[in-house]
N, C-alpha and C positions, 0 to 999 in steps of 0.2 A: 444439643441436636444437632446433627449432619442434614445441610441445604445442597439437593442435588439437580446439578442441570443438565441437559440433554440437549452438547453441542451440535450445530450443523455446519460441516465445514469442506466445503468444494474447493479442489483447485486441481487444474489440467494439469497431469504428472508431466507431458510430454513438452509445457511451455514452460513451463518453472516448478520446481518440488516448495515454494513456500514463497509469501511475499510478504509487504508489510503487515498486512488482515492476521494471517496465519502466524506471524513472530508477535505479534502485540497478543494474540488469545495466549498462544503458550507464555509467553512472560507474567499473564493478570490472572491464567488460572493458578500458574505457583502463588503468588499472593495471596490469592483469596482462598486460598486453607489455612489460612490464618484467622478467618472468618467462617470456619467452619462450613466452607464451599465448594462442592468437588463436583466434577463432570464427567460425564459418561461423552464418545464423542463420536458421531458419526462421519465417517471420512474413506475418499478415495485409498484404492492399492494404489501403492506401498506405503503404508503408516510414516507421521513424523516420527514418530517412534524411532525408524530406522535409521533417520539424521538427526535430531535431536533427544536432549532427554527432559522428555514431557512428562507432566504429574497427572493425566488422567486416563482414562481406559477406551480402548479403541473399539469402534463396530467397525470393521472394513469392508468397503464395497468396491468389488473389482470391476474397476469399468474400461473401457479399449482406450487408446492414446486418439483416437478421433473427434476434437473439440466438436464438432458438427453434428453427432451423433451420440456425446456424451449425455446431453440434456434431457433424452429418453430412456437413455440406461441407468441415470443418477438416478430419475423419479421413481422407474418402477421397479428399480432395486432396493431402492432407499426406504419406498413405502413396504416393500415386505418386509427389512429389519424392521422397522417399527411397528409392525404388528404383530411383530415375535418378543419385543420390548412389554417389560410388567409396567404398566402406567403408574401405579403405585409408587413406582421408587423415584420417580421423576418427581421435582418441582416448578421447573418450566423447561423451556425451550428458549435458546442461547444460539443467535443468527450470527457468527462470526464476521458476517460482509452481505453490504446489502445488493450484491450480482441477482440477477436470477437465478442461478442456481441455486444459491444457498437460502432466498427468500422464499421460491416455489416449497422446497423440500422440507423448510423451517415452518413453514404456515401450516401448511398438510400434516406436518408435526402434533402440529398443534390442535387442529382440528381432531386428528383421531386419537392422541392419546387426552384430549380435553385438557390442557395447559395452557396458560398465557406466553407469551412471547416478547423476546427482547430481540432486535437488530444494532448491531453495531454499523452506523454509518461509517465510512470513510470518503467519499468524496461521490457525488453524482456526477457521472459521465459525460453528462452533455452540457454541463457548465461551461459559458466560454468568455472568459475575462476579456476578450479583446473588445466585445462589445456589451458598455457595462449597463445599454440600456435594456438589452435583452438576456440576459444571460439568467435571470430568475425563472423567467417563462419557457416551457419547453414548448418545443416545434420539431415534431418530428423529420420535417421536410429540414430546416434547419439542422438537425442533429447528423442527418444522412451528409451534408454537404461538409459538415464538420468535420467526421469520418475521414470522408473523401480528402479533405485537406491538410488530415492528419498522417496521412499516408497508408490509410486502409483501402482495401480495392472494394469491387462495386458489392460485390457478395457480404462481404465482411461489415463494411458500410450498412448496410440495410438490417442486416441481423444483430447489430449495434443500436442501432436508431430504433429496432420495433422493441428489441429486448431493455432498452432505455424508458421506453413507455410502459410495458410490461411492468417493469420496477417502480416507475411512480407510482402504479396503481396500488403494487402491491405492499408499499410502507405504509400508507395507510390501513390495511388489515394488522399493523403487530399491535403490541399494547404499548410499546414503550421504546423508541429509540436515540439510542446513545450515540453521540457526535464526539469526534474527535481533538474538534475546536469549534469553537464560537461562529466562525463563518459559515461552516456548514450546519451548523444547526438552524442558524439563521435562514437559510435556504431552505429548508425540513420546513421551517414555519412557514415560509412562504406558498410551501407547496401543497400546505395544507394539512400536514401531520401535527398528533397534537403527543403528550405526555414526552417530550425530548426533555434529555439529560446532557450536558457534557463534560466528562472526564479526562479527557488530553489521552497521552500515552505514557509507556514505560519503556525506558531503555534497556537492554538486557544489561545487568550489573558487571558482566564479563569485559564492557568495553570500559576500559578503567580510563583514567586521567591524563597519566603520564607515560610518554613513548619514549625508552630508553637511546642514547645517542648512538646506538650499535647499529640501529637501524638504519639503512643506506637507501637513499631517495631514487629508487631505478625509474620510474615513471613519473612523468609532470604532470598529470594529472587522471582523478577514475573517475569513474560514474557507475553507481551501482541501482538496480531498479528495474520493471519488467521494461520490454520493449514494445511497448502498445503504442494507441492510440494517446496524444495527448501528453505522454512522457517525452517529447521533446529531442529522442532518439534524431532523428531526421536533421532537425536543426544543430544539434552537436556535432553530425559528421561534417555541416556545410561550415561550421565556425572552425574547427581542425584542421581544414582544408585552408582557412586563412591563415590561423596561427603558422602551418608548416612555411608559411611562402615566406616569412619572416626570423622564421625558429624553425632549419628544415631537419632537425634529429629530434624535434618535441616527440613524445611519446603519451598516447592516452589508453587506457583499457577500459574497455566498457565489461561491467560482470551483470549478467542477466538475460532471462532469455522473453519471447513472447511474439506476436503475431507478424513484429515487423524486422525478427530475427534473420531470416533471411532474405528478406532486402537491404537490410543492413548491410550485411554480407556482401551483396553483388554491388552495390554501391561503394564498398570499400573497395573490393577488388576492380572495379570499373576506372576507378579514379587512381590505381595503384596507390594505394594509402596503406598496402598490409604491414609496413618496417615502422609505419607511425600510428597503428591504430588496431590493437590490439581486442577480437573480439571471443571473451574468453566463454559465454555460456555461464551455467551456472555453475557456482563453487561452495565446499560445505565452509562453514561458519571459520572454523581455523586457519583456512587459506584465506577468506575472504580478510579476516584481521591482518593479514600478514600483506596482504597487498595495499589495504587502507595505510598503514604505517609505511609503506614504502613509496607511496605515493606525496606529490607534494601539495595538490588542493583538488579539493571535491569539486566537479560540475555537474550542475543538473539544470535544464534548461523544461521543466517540465511544466506543462499549464494546468494537469488538474487534479494537483496534490490535495488531500484531505489533512495530511499532518508533514510530512517529510520526514517519517522516520531515519532513511537511512542520512540526513544532512548531521539528525541529534548525534547519531552513532559516529558520524566522523569528526565532528565536533568536541566531542568527550576524546576522543584520540589525539585532538589538539589541530586538527586539518582545517583549516578555511575550506572555505565554501563561497560559490560564484553560482547564483542560481536568478532565474526570471522572477521579478516583483511582483508576485500575484498574493491575493487577498490572505490566504490561508498560512503561505509561507512569513506574511510581513508580519501576522498578527502571533507566528509562534516564536521566529527567529530575528524581529526586529531590533531587540533589545541588547544583539549579542553582532557587538563591534569587528568579529569577524568573518563576518557575512558580509556579502557584498552582492547589490540588488541592482538589477540590470532592467530596465524599460522592457516592457514586455515585447519580443518579437527584435528585437536590436541586436542582432548578429557580432555584428562589426563590433561593437562595441564590448559585446561578451569579450571576443578574440582579442580588441584591445588591453583590458583588463586581466587576460590569461597570458599575455607578453610582457605585461609592464609588472605582472605579480613573478613570472618565472626569470625576469631577466636583474631581478634584485629585490624588487620594491614587498616590503614583509607587512604582516598582519597580525598584529599581536593577540596572544590568544587569550579569550578571556573563559575559563569555562563555569565561571558562571551564570549556567542557564536559568531559562524561567520556572518558576516553581512547579509550571504545568509536567515537567520533567521529575517532581519529587514523588517515588512511588506511593507511601503513605497518602498522599492527597489525591492522587488518581486511583486509587482502591477506594478507599473513603467512599469517592466517589460512584465508584462504579457500585457500591456493595449498597450504597443508599438507591441508587437505582433498580437493584434486584430486588432489594428489602421491600420497593415501593411498589413493585408488580406482585409482590407474593402478599402484599397486606392487600389489594385490591382483588387479586387474582381470577378477573374476569375475563371473559372472552370477547373479543370484537365480532 
């Protein structure tokens, strides 16, 4: 018997074409076909089918590129689309990401179609690991101040703080939460969420273990990810400014887009770093792989990761990693001997380690990544979570 899920997958095309949450769902959905689970997906125009080889049927919602009015368009058009769907052809609602856009439409779909719901929780955006005594408790004012500290303007910070408040309420309205790490699962438990499963993540099989010697290392370092709050992009620019004081020719490429893209671009220009830092925006997968293997080291100073999929992809290509020492990354990559963990916020130490590496200190590449990367184990856990919501079948 085929089990069919209706997945909700929002992304603002003007900011990023897809990120870790979309990439995870695409990989997971392909493997779940072996368990007779298939998906239809409600997603914005253009479909990811135009970018990647996906294995699901798309229901496209055409929305504008204005992220501030997207929510109204997304919900209104999404509800209209849901009403046109045949309830009997689906067994559950699968919410691919815990942001407010996905949660709101996912819960509405669950109510309209009278189906149980699952949400994949990647990270809670208000978690502040610099304050160990407070990061488990949400406070809207503190979250606003955190967004400001991370580089967002006043309006964006207010929206993020309010959004986080609503997200925390909505997370308790779904039947099952799937966390990508034990750290995130613990945070959900403290938040009051029930029925939490931990399944992990999958790295695309296209990311090979070996890299040919023919690849020339054109770039000294690479960052891949959204240029948003908590992703450490402003810290990274500061770090590279320190690096080039001692290595004037050092080159960093930054791949990704987000709310802080324009700010990062302005800082690079203001500091005259155009010859040392290349802000490339979004690139397609084939280009992405080429940039990874052409780089000497992967650097990320993110402080809100739930898993850090890009780190795993870099490691699969044999590229060493430098990152901040936060609980989620320590949990996932703590046993990888080619990952250097730096105390959170110590930008000078990050720069020192980069310089040391570029001057000839080498890290031995270890491809024995944690079991959490093994696709069979991840899919079994994902399947068990889906099966449990089908057995219970009730809505909250």
